Structure formats: structure tokens, C-alpha cells
C-alpha positions as CSV (number, residue, x, y, z in Angstrom):
1,M,0.0,0.0,0.0
2,Q,2.7,2.4,0.8
3,S,4.3,1.6,-2.6
4,N,1.1,2.4,-4.4
5,D,0.7,5.6,-2.6
6,E,4.2,6.6,-3.5
7,D,3.6,5.8,-7.2
8,R,0.4,7.8,-7.2
9,H,2.2,10.8,-5.7
10,T,5.0,10.5,-8.3
11,L,2.4,10.5,-11.1
12,M,0.6,13.5,-9.7
13,V,3.9,15.4,-9.5
14,A,4.8,14.3,-13.0
15,D,1.3,15.4,-14.3
16,H,1.8,18.9,-12.8
17,G,5.4,19.2,-14.1
18,I,5.0,18.1,-17.7
19,N,2.3,19.2,-20.1
20,P,1.5,16.3,-22.3
21,D,-0.2,18.5,-25.0
22,P,1.7,19.2,-28.2
23,L,4.0,22.2,-27.9
24,P,2.5,25.4,-29.6
25,A,4.4,26.8,-32.6
26,Q,7.2,29.1,-31.6
27,S,6.3,32.7,-32.4
28,G,9.8,34.2,-32.1
29,G,12.5,31.7,-31.4
30,F,13.0,30.5,-35.0
31,A,12.7,34.0,-36.4
32,D,15.5,35.1,-34.1
33,A,17.5,32.1,-35.0
34,G,17.1,32.3,-38.8
35,G,14.2,34.5,-39.8
36,F,12.7,31.9,-42.1
37,A,10.8,29.3,-39.9
38,D,7.5,31.1,-39.1
39,A,5.3,34.0,-40.2
40,G,7.4,36.5,-38.3
41,G,10.5,35.1,-40.0
42,F,9.0,35.3,-43.5
43,A,7.9,38.8,-42.8
44,D,11.4,39.7,-41.9
45,A,12.7,37.9,-45.0
46,G,10.3,39.7,-47.2
47,G,11.3,43.0,-45.7
48,S,14.9,42.2,-46.3
49,A,14.0,41.4,-50.0
50,A,12.2,44.7,-50.3
51,K,15.2,46.5,-48.9
52,R,17.3,44.7,-51.4
53,R,15.0,45.8,-54.3
54,R,15.1,49.5,-53.4
55,P,18.7,50.0,-54.2
56,A,18.1,48.6,-57.7
57,Q,15.3,51.0,-58.3
58,S,17.4,53.9,-57.0
59,E,20.2,52.9,-59.3
60,Q,17.8,52.8,-62.2
61,S,16.5,56.3,-61.5
62,G,20.1,57.5,-60.9
63,G,21.1,56.1,-64.3
64,W,18.3,58.0,-66.1
65,R,19.3,61.2,-64.2
66,D,22.9,60.8,-65.2
67,F,21.9,60.1,-68.8
68,L,19.7,63.3,-68.9
69,I,22.5,65.3,-67.4
70,W,25.2,64.0,-69.7
71,C,23.0,64.4,-72.8
72,G,20.9,67.5,-71.9
73,V,23.7,69.8,-70.6
74,P,25.8,69.6,-73.8
75,V,22.6,70.2,-75.9
76,I,21.8,73.3,-73.8
77,V,25.3,74.6,-74.1
78,I,25.4,74.1,-77.8
79,L,22.1,75.9,-78.2
80,L,23.3,78.8,-76.0
81,V,26.5,79.1,-78.1
82,R,24.5,79.0,-81.3
83,V,22.1,81.7,-80.2
84,L,24.4,84.0,-78.3
85,L,27.9,83.5,-79.8
86,I,27.9,82.3,-83.4
87,G,25.8,82.6,-86.6
88,C,25.7,80.3,-89.6
89,Y,24.9,81.4,-93.1
90,V,24.6,80.0,-96.6
91,I,26.1,82.2,-99.4
92,P,24.0,82.2,-102.5
93,T,25.7,84.9,-104.6
94,G,29.2,85.5,-106.1
95,S,29.8,89.0,-104.7
96,M,32.6,87.7,-102.5
97,K,34.3,85.3,-104.9
98,S,36.8,83.8,-104.7
99,T,37.1,84.2,-100.9
100,I,33.5,82.8,-100.6
101,E,31.9,80.9,-103.4
102,P,28.2,80.5,-104.0
103,G,27.0,77.6,-101.9
104,D,29.6,78.0,-99.2
105,R,28.5,78.1,-95.6
106,V,30.2,80.4,-93.2
107,V,30.2,80.8,-89.5
108,T,30.4,84.2,-87.8
109,T,31.2,85.4,-84.3
110,K,28.6,87.6,-82.7
111,L,31.1,89.0,-80.2
112,T,32.1,91.6,-82.8
113,P,30.9,94.3,-82.7
114,K,29.1,93.8,-79.5
115,I,32.2,93.3,-77.4
116,F,35.2,93.6,-79.8
117,D,35.8,96.5,-82.2
118,L,35.4,96.1,-85.9
119,Q,38.5,96.4,-88.1
120,R,39.1,97.3,-91.7
121,G,39.2,94.1,-93.7
122,D,36.7,92.2,-91.5
123,I,34.1,90.1,-93.5
124,I,30.9,91.3,-92.0
125,V,27.3,90.0,-92.1
126,F,24.7,92.7,-91.8
127,H,21.0,93.5,-92.3
128,D,20.1,94.9,-95.7
129,P,20.4,98.7,-95.0
130,A,18.3,100.0,-97.9
131,N,16.9,97.2,-100.1
132,W,20.3,96.3,-101.6
133,L,19.1,92.8,-102.1
134,S,17.1,93.9,-105.1
135,A,20.4,94.6,-106.9
136,E,21.9,91.2,-106.0
137,S,21.5,88.2,-108.2
138,S,19.8,86.2,-105.5
139,S,17.8,86.6,-102.3
140,G,20.8,87.0,-100.1
141,L,21.8,84.9,-97.0
142,G,18.2,84.2,-96.0
143,G,16.0,86.9,-94.5
144,D,17.6,90.3,-95.2
145,Y,21.3,89.6,-94.6
146,L,24.3,90.5,-96.8
147,I,28.0,89.8,-96.5
148,K,30.8,92.2,-97.6
149,R,34.3,93.2,-96.6
150,L,34.6,96.2,-94.4
151,I,36.8,98.9,-96.1
152,G,36.0,102.1,-94.2
153,L,35.3,102.8,-90.6
154,P,33.5,105.8,-89.2
155,G,35.4,109.0,-90.1
156,D,37.4,107.4,-92.9
157,V,37.5,108.8,-96.5
158,V,37.3,106.0,-99.0
159,E,38.0,106.9,-102.7
160,C,39.2,105.6,-106.1
161,D,40.4,107.6,-109.1
162,G,38.8,105.2,-111.6
163,A,39.4,101.9,-113.4
164,G,42.9,100.5,-112.9
165,Q,43.5,102.7,-109.8
166,P,43.8,101.4,-106.2
167,I,41.3,102.1,-103.4
168,K,42.6,104.8,-101.0
169,V,41.6,105.0,-97.4
170,N,42.5,108.3,-95.7
171,G,44.8,109.1,-98.6
172,V,46.7,105.8,-98.5
173,A,46.5,103.5,-101.4
174,I,46.0,99.9,-100.4
175,D,47.0,96.7,-102.2
176,E,44.0,94.4,-102.2
177,S,45.5,91.6,-104.3
178,A,45.4,89.3,-101.3
179,Y,41.6,89.0,-101.5
180,L,40.2,90.5,-104.7
181,N,38.9,88.0,-107.3
182,D,41.4,87.3,-110.1
183,G,41.2,89.8,-112.9
184,V,38.9,92.2,-111.1
185,A,39.8,95.9,-110.7
186,P,39.4,97.5,-107.3
187,S,36.7,99.7,-108.9
188,S,35.5,100.2,-112.4
189,F,34.5,103.8,-111.8
190,P,35.7,106.7,-109.6
191,F,34.1,107.6,-106.3
192,R,34.7,109.4,-103.0
193,V,32.8,108.8,-99.8
194,E,33.2,110.2,-96.3
195,V,32.1,107.6,-93.8
196,T,29.8,109.2,-91.3
197,E,29.7,108.5,-87.6
198,G,28.1,105.1,-86.7
199,H,28.4,103.8,-90.3
200,L,30.7,101.6,-92.4
201,F,31.8,101.5,-96.0
202,V,31.7,98.0,-97.5
203,M,32.7,96.3,-100.7
204,G,32.6,92.8,-102.2
205,D,35.8,90.9,-103.1
206,N,34.3,90.3,-106.6
207,R,33.9,94.0,-107.4
208,D,32.2,93.6,-110.8
209,R,29.4,91.5,-109.2
210,S,28.9,93.3,-105.9
211,A,26.1,95.9,-105.3
212,D,28.0,97.4,-102.4
213,S,28.4,100.8,-100.9
214,R,29.6,102.3,-104.2
215,Y,26.2,101.7,-105.9
216,H,23.9,103.3,-103.4
217,P,24.9,106.9,-103.0
218,D,21.3,108.1,-103.0
219,D,19.8,105.8,-100.3
220,G,19.1,107.1,-96.8
221,A,22.7,106.6,-95.6
222,H,24.5,107.3,-98.9
223,G,25.5,103.7,-99.4
224,L,26.8,103.2,-95.9
225,V,25.9,100.4,-93.4
226,P,24.9,101.3,-89.9
227,V,27.2,99.7,-87.3
228,S,24.0,98.7,-85.4
229,D,23.0,96.5,-88.4
230,V,26.1,94.3,-88.2
231,V,25.2,90.9,-86.8
232,G,28.7,89.3,-86.9
233,V,32.1,88.8,-88.5
234,A,32.7,85.7,-90.6
235,F,35.8,83.7,-89.5
236,A,35.5,80.3,-91.3
237,R,34.0,78.3,-94.1
238,Y,32.5,75.1,-92.7
239,W,30.8,73.6,-95.8
240,P,31.4,72.0,-98.3
241,L,34.0,69.8,-96.7
242,S,36.5,70.4,-99.5
243,R,36.4,74.2,-98.7
244,I,36.6,74.1,-94.9
245,A,39.1,76.9,-94.0
246,P,39.5,80.0,-91.9
247,L,38.5,83.3,-93.4
248,S,41.1,86.1,-93.1
249,G,40.3,89.8,-92.5
250,H,43.7,90.6,-94.1
251,H,44.2,93.4,-91.6
252,E,47.8,93.8,-92.8
253,V,46.4,95.4,-96.0
254,F,45.3,98.4,-93.9
255,A,48.3,98.5,-91.6
256,A,49.6,101.8,-93.1
257,V,46.2,103.5,-93.1
258,P,46.1,106.3,-90.4
259,D,43.2,106.7,-88.1
260,A,40.6,109.1,-89.3
261,D,40.0,112.5,-87.8
262,R,36.7,111.9,-86.0
């Protein structure tokens, strides 16, 4: 009897000390251990995957941003340079042969005369001052633009004694053989012009085919071009490829010309 009572006591102690029901699923232990065994673990795993995906999306957006910067900035710079600094023109006439042939394309700097001073010999592009285009063989550079060589600055006296005689600027004869078209005289007729303040005297390099300042003595400015109408100075031919070359102002031709009394 004592033995049975001891056994019964042992079973009661055992019954209270050990729960025979199946153990409930662990809610945190496995997640802490590996993060993959339960719902909490899969949530953590999914969160980690999301975190791993975000850098990829960020890298993609960063790639597009870099692409736009590297492509957009140069385009903007080119547009600004084109609008503010340079001009491009197609030459349809032969008034500047053989320096510039019909069909040549030239590029100009807009910094002159806005920032830098004009010089005798510069090849300038300017607005048609008084319907000169009607005397040219074509419609000009597009719009109302013309291109000629600058011979006289404000205050200069430009003259010629007639066929076979050189052009004189402020009494000094100049040798224009460096740019005149072959076989063309400096002027086929005599003239004398005093360049007024704020104006320029221009001539084409192909004098026999150039309706320049000599031919418009009766217009509003007596054949002169207002400085304010100059839009740029041509410095290079860029088309066709066979004629790509810089354009020279041949300033040395006017080196001996004294400054005008202004």
C-alpha cells in the first residue's frame, strides 16, 4: 500500500510538471535564430528582400538622371553658343568670290561688334540697309542679310580715281590683291565717300558683281551700313568639306592707313 501511494504521488507530481499536449508553434524563437521558420520570420525575410530591391530602383533612376545630365547639358550649351555667340549662313551669290563661293556656308562670331571692335578688312554679315538685295542676283543669306568686306570705318575717307586705280583710305593706297577675285579691278569707276559716324563702307571681293556701298549713293545713308545693323564677323567656311578653311580679314592690307580724324 505504501508503494502504491508513492507511485500515485509520483504520477501527480509528474502530471503537474509536464504538459503532455503538443507544444505550440514558436512565435519568435526560430525568427530570431534564422528568420525563415515562421510567419514572423517570413515577414522579416520579405522586408529584407524589399530592402534589397530598393537600391536597384534607386540605381535605375540614378542612371536616367545621369543620362539626362550628360546628354541634356551639352545640348543646352550648344544651343546657347549657337544663339548667343555664333551665326551660320549660306552664301548664294558670287559677290565675295573667290574668298567665298556660291553655296559656301560660313560661321560668324557675334562677339564683334558687341564686345570687340570692328577692323578694316573684316568680312561682316549685316542687315540689308536700304533694299540692296534687289540689286543682288539672289535673295541674299536668307532673310535680309548681306555679306561684304569692311573697307572704311566711321570718319574714314574712301575713294578711287577710276578703273585700274587702287582704293585709297584716308589718302593711303591699299594693295587688295590678297583677297580680290582674279582679274577684277578695285573699282571700275571713280568715287569718293566720307564715312559718317556710326556707319561703315563695305565692298565685295568680286567687285564687278557686288552691289556694295559704291552703288547706293542716293539711299538714306548714302551707301553706308549702320554699325548697329552688323550681326557678326565671318571667320571660317565650314561647308562644303572640300572648302573648310578659316577666313582672313587681311588686316595687314590696312596697316599703313592712319586713323581718321573723328
